[in-house]
Steps between C-alpha positions, in 0.01 A plus 500: 500500500728770358408872482673838499606625841508871593659637814488871571613710799339846515733733689575856577755670269800276456862629473536595133863405461441146625159435344634292208724285719221443749251394236744270313623345827143442621404328177814293496473389864127410472552320172785304656291408804217365275722314258698327776175370647376376163208750464653665191714404203832679490470530118230772520565872528363713783334830423640767734310817588633800698356844568573744786212342695511129409717191446335223304581177317294279277591144409311352196467144632499404865348173633241504774683213668864392506578150368537200727859407568694190611807522717741217561611475862787272601466291810696237689735253335365161396701344780348716774283348775145429393371736765681794334363401161146473633525842672623662177209352307237602756634852506395550139192280510649204315484125554863381545453275203421802276848650556741479206874448507767728359874457460717781645871551557445378854306195398132416434233695688125502516321795342146633526333666194296765686230666298388854585177638373505837319377815674220727396606845376295675770695321773838636391467815281487751785814349657679509163408864443627584852825315428543684168444833673759422770757428231474844338802741510343739748756688709249645747157368602196698621217414737152650476183494695468282804630175346842345482526487121808654343579604145685771317172704492157442663288250314123556470377235258565144396376314189555129464288381203533152341299515179166627621544375856637697795768301679438551871793597716649779714817691412642795700184507706272528198240246372521419134225615263432587138475881534767748397504875483552732204681835469480701816305787336391393152410134539233301680584448869392139485529265202366149553689260278305211351808302395876528517552561120300828500725674754703720262211594271257584791766716671540697181130543414348529844803609706684731262821313590764366260608200711792382286820692579650467151172606331476806724860595431438469124195720533699767690777480238256542220332804662839663584634463150178625339487803725874584448446467124200734512711753686787455255729389779709203605493299819871430539604199706183416697510121533617503859204713610248307296487191726470710813208704362331179380508383856329819620182499286225252419346690205753745345429829328771728374476880518748776416619770740728807471743697716661842475769499235718711731588183689686376191800701616558219747689198356250269341631199698377670820155572359447159345614321816264719704209421271571126458610414851281720720188538289512202256447738208638437148697812384488585129792591272547656159662322203843619610454357849438831668250503787166661429288676768244219474444165663250212489296373793376143531179528702289226653187692396333533163308824483339704222657825620846439648574867579476454882732195482750676279481825700551315824809324372641827361460659842674204667804497272564874520654505848711196412646688198541808715703294749724379218555854381578616853759225556657572161534872563624456858758234403656724236588761764782279629770372267566128493860549605385680812298192602792262477639556853153424642527147359727421799181507713322241283575140593559268202574193710602484866806290407589691185455857615308795369385599153794748500737203565342312216519802266873536578556133406292531179697812412832320525373207306326706233825693431698177466246342264473811289879512466505137382228581248690804371229736628544824698586395854416846643150499359433146618613591852288818493192300396571244776537773761154636416323172413343453846439858591142506375407248775482807727256692276132547580391349169694178547385487855143503377568272200799271557451362150631828364850473648750562228233648273472811719876505549532550122252792494661669799854450364403666167335780695822544699698534171685169529634348179241300301713185528491531879124551514430206271728273704320595824167378355646198313710355780193320641432327169397240420235529771304194374506230233506656155574847629725741304875495572736792563625633172821700543817351642487740793144384586606136461791558733283644775229232452760219523654662807159520675427135442851381578503689831170338604624150404839533662376667821201280565679177410788618714275514809316177421173657376466266204171401333345182632226308323237749379626765734708782357414812698786706363436409132837345450379265227366803311832679554698205360275461199513872440880489509506212251264682265709816505825313435351285223258735327731802516796286388726624780861376504519441873618208705239367740770393743670843485162669569426279800857550637467877462162496676644312805800733502270791588410311821864447593539537875124512555423298811259213451527482125656170403668381178220355288655549154436147388146495633409813310663372182314168519180679578535708186589199287189318632285795390681503169398138437135594506560820300675322211246218501226762468689615186426157351814302573476151649606410848798296363612782269489749785675266744781429250598867509415614850659200674834655408408818688563741212666830578313700235125454537438717195666243277286207615217540240754488220662197658166326544418567134833334412415197716166468318671527160747234609216263603360522149817333366489126430822463700364671815342198666813285471727784617277585795496135607879484462543813709285342765714189495820715519360695797423175686845352430678813621273527806573137595870546442512807721310310772776235492767764547637483142740784423517586128492877497846535350512175311642506148370329188818309412354170628215522248605236242182325397369609158158604637644720776763656266218572253287663770793711624578619148137578425452681828805722438382578147142585597606703809735708287204600275240526788696713746496816279127456446445488873712808555296687236176400672391266220376235741291318240799465268716395793273211599433387145875471439513210744254293293808375313603314817210257493680225308835522684322509833285198414806304385685594817235354727457195280865402515667665795473411871578812709546358847781255416758369753791688347506826696675709236263387221198548731612854594556593134155375397338682788688820396369453143141475625554801720620700200201380299256606770670832554505593130144397430343653814631852521158649551260202511523155657401286203456195725187663641339462157520121508176310538 
């Protein structure tokens, strides 16, 4: 018989930042356990529930017994002694005559078709729930009471309900039942479930609990937006906080609080971070994006008169805002430039020196990059010299997320040029996927220098990312560098940048030469970046396999490759290029020398025609390439389809005559060189 199955663990408050992953993993692991054993069909969808005090999963159709199964077990060969055959049969309860024969690679053997009866759900469910719980991504386990059970938080209740029947079993020292608990203050302390399917509805009506995480999040969003609209305010970017707050409440209610407008003299980034990170409040903004002296509270209590809730939260936030104002006022008493010498006492990496050492390297590199971009070298170096100074301020010590942001405010207060202040803040960008990029060339120079220094230094000492581990954020640094070069259209050579970065470590003990490793690492990140832009793997590989010097030109080159592929001649020319590449590769492997061969041995009509067509097309294509018209350049070679096809139909390249062979190989080399200046067309062949 099939029926819905509900499993719920009632716990103490679970870690809010991991609630979703815990609930999804629990559902996935338990579902997998049951489908592998045949109790459930993999085609169905599990309903997942998660609140601060419970993890639950409901499967629509679960059998009360797993199906019988038959397993084929191989035994002795047909030529084995009868005693061995009889022993094999007795082991599985068979008469020797009931054994069947099966042909294998080692000859015919006897096999036994062993049938295993299915198991009742009550015999295995508790073990499967335990197995699912042990597979959860829990970094640290807790023990509670006198027992030996361990989980991320103490567990106080267990529901295992199959239809209307409690499935007996014991998990984490608790016996299964059909009773759950509602909201800690507003709901019934005990809710006896009659059947698995009423779980969500009964928790809402009797327990004052919205069990579904997504439904609870939508309710919070709806209340937040309605309250902000009523107050004629905006919420700003609040998505990151929404999930965390959803994991903190079981029945949300939104209330509005206020703070003294005098705190608005503090940079709004400090105040919003204080409210969001420390208090989980939602700050409010005006239409222009300015911070208002108001905030929204998501409470776990619904009350008719929320004044005591609002007042309590207002009293709690006040000292936090006062701390922010204190740090801001104290920090401004010392100029950023006065903090720079103290960076020598802050370790960046024990093999790469202090933050002062790093700043000196970034300063050299920033000036060089700014010079190549035609920007003011002195301003770039000044920004680089100050870019790490705010690490020593009280505000950044309290809120590390504000590094760079506070540097900008303090630089402006010190009277530094605006370009310098903006570069101090922007040199950390992009901080995450989709983040804004530095805007001015000076800011781009410092941002590139910061990322290049990290890549060169850490690769130079062997601290490269491995698998999922990337403790120094080098993948993010590489992608950020690619985005700046491409999206800001910067005329810079990747290879020159990497060389310049390693040059700043010249003579530094322990830092090896890892130019190539860094370049290949950047190209690997670029593959994913350009594929995310919508280009195919073959299109991207055709350009990046040539290790382009100018990353900023790659999108334009990829667009040209795509336009070329739309031509009717493209497939044939790509296949011909692949054939040419293979011929030249095989010739090189045999030691053929044709680098300086001339074309005077080309006498066959097909090869003379190809040579003439190649010269004519190249003469027209080369100026297009030099002008950056990559699409026009590639399309020009469409005229070679017919002469290339005739060449391969009538000419044998690897002939015995050495002079003729060398001339033909030289012709193919010229063809490949001319057609593949920025993209290897052979990579586009099917």
